[in-house]
N, C-alpha and C positions, 0 to 999 in steps of 0.2 A: 602551774602552767608557763611554759617558756614564751617570751615575746622577742621575736626577732628585732634587732635594732636597725638592720639594713633590709632593703628590698633585695630580692634574688638578683636582679639586674645589677644594682650596686654592688652587692657582694662578688658576683662573678667578674665584673669589671675590675674591682680591685684585687682579686685573687689572680686574674691573669697578668697583672702588673706587679705582683709579688708584694703588695702592700697589705697593711694590717686590716682584718675583717673581724667580725664578732663571733663567727663559728665556722667550723669546717662546712664546706658545701655537701649538701645531701642530694642524692639522685636515685630515686627507686626506678629501675629500669622496667617501663611499662610498654605502651603502645597498644596495638590491636586487642591484646588480652584485657585491657582496661575498659573496653566499651561496656562489659558485662555490669559494671557498677552504674551505669546510667541508662540501663534498660534498653541497650542496643545489642545486636548481634555482631559477630565478627563480619558477617556477610555485608552488613550495613555500613561497618566501619571501612572494609576494603573498597567499598564502591561509592563513598559519599565524602567529599571534602568537608561538608559541614559536620558530619558526625565525627570525623577525625578531629576536627578543630574543636567541637564541644566537649568531646572526651577529654582532650588534653587541658583545655581551659578549666572544665569542671575539676579535674584532678588538681590543678594549680590552685584554685580557689579553695579547696579543702585542705590541701598539704602545704602549699607555699614552698614547694621543693624548688631546687636552684637551676634546673634546665629543663625546658620543654623541647620535645624532639618529634619530628615526623620522618619515619623510615621508609625507604623503598622496600622494606622486607627483604629476605633472602631471594626472593624470585622476581622482584619488580623489574629489574632490568632485562632479565631473560624474557619475561612476558612482553615488554616493550619491543624486543627483538623477533618475537614470533612464537616463543614457547607458549603452549597451552597450560594453563593453570585451572584447577578445580577449587571452587569455593564453597566448603560445606556451609549450611545455614548458620552454624554457630561453632565453629572450631577453626583452627589454623589452616590456611591455604596448602594445597598440595600440588606438587609436580604431576601433571597428567601426561604431556607429550612434549619432549624436547624438540626444539626447532631443528637441531642438528642430530640426525640419526645415522648418517653416513657421510663419507668425506665430501661427496658432491654436493651436500647440502650447505657446506661452508661458503661456497662461492655464491650462494643466494643471499647471504647476510649483508645487510645494509646498515648505514649510519642512521641512528634514530633521531628523531626530533622530540626532545623532552617536553615540549609544549603541545605535542600532538599525539604521541605513541603511548600505548599501553596505559596504565594508571598513573604515570608520571605527571600528567597535567594536574590530576586530583591533588597530589602530594604538594606541588608548587601552590596550588590555590589554597590548600589547607594552611600552609606556612604563612600565607599573606593574611589569611583571616585571623589566625593567633595574633600575629603582629599588630593588625589593626585593633584588636580587643584588648591585649595585655602587654603589648610591646614596651609601654613605659615601666613596667614592673618586672617583666620576666626576661630570662635569658633564652633565647629561641635559636635552635638550630636544626640541621638535617642529618639523616644518617643514611648511609647506603651500603651497598655490599661491595667488597673488594673484588678485583677482576677474577681471582681464581675461584672463589665461592660463587660468583656470578656465572662463570663458566660452567660450574658443576650443574646448573639448571638450564644452560643452553644445549649442552650435550648429554646431561644426565651424569650422575656421580659415578656410578658403575663403569660407564662407558669411559668417562674421563680418566679414572685410575688405570683402566686397561690401555687406553691410548697413550698414556705417558710412557709405557714400555714398548708398545708395538707400533705406535704412530706419533712419534713425538712431534714431528713437523706439523701434523694436523693440529695438535694441541697448541703449538706456538701460533698457528695461523688464527685460530679461534681466539686465543687469548689477546692477540693484537687488536682485532676488532671490538671485543668486549672492553678492552681498555680504552679505546677511542670513544666508544659510546658512553663509558662512564665519564670520560672527559666532557662530553657534551652536557651531561647532567651538572657537572661541576661548574661549567661555564654558565649554565642557565642559573644556578644558584647564585654565582657571582653577580649576574646582572640584577638579580632581585635582592641582593645585599645580604645573603645568608652564608653561613659557613657549614661544613659537613665533617662527619666522622665515618669510620668504616667498621664493618663487621666482617670478620673472615673466618668462620668456623672450619671450613674445608682445608685451610692452611695449617690447621693445628698438627702438631706432631703426634697427635693421637691417631692421625691418618697418614701423614707424610713422613718420609725420612728427610733429614735436613737437606741433603744434596738435591732431592726433588723439590723442596721449597725454593732452593736457591735457584734451580734451572727454571721451573715452570711458574712460580708464583711472585717471587721477589722482584725480578726486573720489571714486571709490569705493574705491580704495586707501587713501585718507587716512581713510575711515570705518573700515576695518579696523584701520588703525594706532591710531586713537582708541580702538577696542575693546581692543586690547592695553594701552594705557594704563590703561583702565577696569578690565579684568577680570583683567589678568595683572600690573599694575603694572610694566610693562617697556616699553622701547623696542626694537621688533624689528629684526632683520636683514633685508635684502632682497639677493636676488641676481638680477642680470639678465644673461642670457647675451648675447653679441654686443655691438654698440655700445650705449653708455648715457651717454656724456659729456654729451649735452644735457639728460639727465634728472637729473643729479645735484643740482643746486641745488633743483629742485622737490621732490625726495624728501627732502632734508636738511630742507628747511623744513616738511615734513609731520610730522617727529617720530621718523624712524627713528633707531636707536642705532649701526648698523653697516651699512656698504656692502661687499657681497661682489662683487668686480669680475672679469669675465671677463678672460682673457688677452689679448684683443684690444685692451684698454685699457691704459693705462700707470699703473703704481701711483704713480709720482712726481708725476705730474700729479695724480693723485687726492689724494695727501697734501698737496700745496701748495694745492689748491682747496678741499677739504672736510675734510681731516684734523684741523682745529682744532675741528671740530664732531661728527664721528662717528668711531668706530673703523673702519679700513680692513682688508679681508680679501682675501686673494688671493696670486698668481694664477699658480701653476705651470702651464704647459700640460698638460691632462690626456692628450691624445692624442699630440702630437708628442714630449713629454717623458716623462710618466709611462707611457704605453702602448708607445711605440716607441722611447724612449731607453734609454741605458745608464746605469750608476751615475754616470759622469763628467757626463753630460749633466744628471742630476738634481741633482747637487751644484752644478754651475754655475748652474742655474736658480734653485735655492732661495738660493744666495748672492746672485744678483742682486736677487731679490725683496726679501731682507733688507737689501741694501745700500740700495735705493731707499726703503724704507718703515719701517724700524726705528725711526726717531725721530718718526714721525707723533704729533702732540700728543695724540691721543685714543687712542693705542695702536694696534698692528698685530698681526694674527693671520696666521700663514703657513698658506696653504691652496692647494689645488688650484683652477684657474680655473674648473672645473665638476666634474661627476661623473666619477669615474675609471672608464674603460671595463671592461666584463667582459673577462676574459682577460689583463689587466694582470699581468706577472710580480709575484708577491708581494714578491720581493726589491726591486723598485723602489719599493714602498711603504715597505719598511723602509729603504731609502736616503733616501727623503724625510725620515722621521723622524730618521735619523742626521744628515743634512745640516743640518736645522733645529736639532739640538741643538748641532752644532759651531759654526755660525755664529750662532746665536741666543742662546746662553747669555750671561747677565750677569756682568761688564761686557762689552758688545759690543766686539769687537776690530775697531776701524775699519781698521787696517792690513791685516788678514786680508781683510777685506771688498773692499778696494781693490786686492788683488793681482791 
């Protein structure tokens, strides 16, 4: 059994400074799907700051992973802006009715108050509960949806994709107010002393052409990144599901500090192309390995990720390629942590990695 020499907070502080640590950071991507392990439903998690906090703290006490996070989820900002979300009793939330269904609706959009609107106040409360309970030991942060992916829940993904071709001015108008509302949440996090990262699945080149990304997504995301620099004094992480290789250079130049890569992309390619400028995070497959795999599959995948990226110049964080699905055997998450400690402890055993 491995015993860590540093607390997660100590490890991540030293890691951010480029100093010597005991092992590679380990972060299984969880959130609402983790409530399952503590006898709570997703509905309870979405609607209770206490359940959110107790889920994250419970996982931390069991796993001692290196970063705790509370996310707006993909639809949280849109809900705060007026989109109706459906919450099944025990499953992921669904978009029910976008707040913008025609161009006239755009003029009705307003600037949100993160301390009052939607479920954002619950998220801010949960972050503070976690900090009060485990802040001396844990690295705690927030996660939010980048402007383009948030916009997809404000107008609906299908409508958004159509409007990019037929009504580009309307898209830019919505993107501007979504970006401003994201900035309000960033400011709120700054007031409370937290940093944030972004998830941006709809910007993936699985959906967009590069020129579409550069016109409709990148300029607005850059504004949010600049807000993180200004109000949080930090360079944010970005996670993009699906294909993202064509976007890497643009995003790095925007000022991100960490790129979290879906398992569809290659960590070694990322290390070689952008690892000298940003931290690389990823990318054990969440479904094929974490959900469906056995212990030996998880060890093999974690080992391969570490083999490819452990020597990335700006650092590497072992993580799942996206959120771990609900119903994943908990022993699989424990195996992820165990494998990360076995193969990622310093000094890295290159011979073991190459076997």
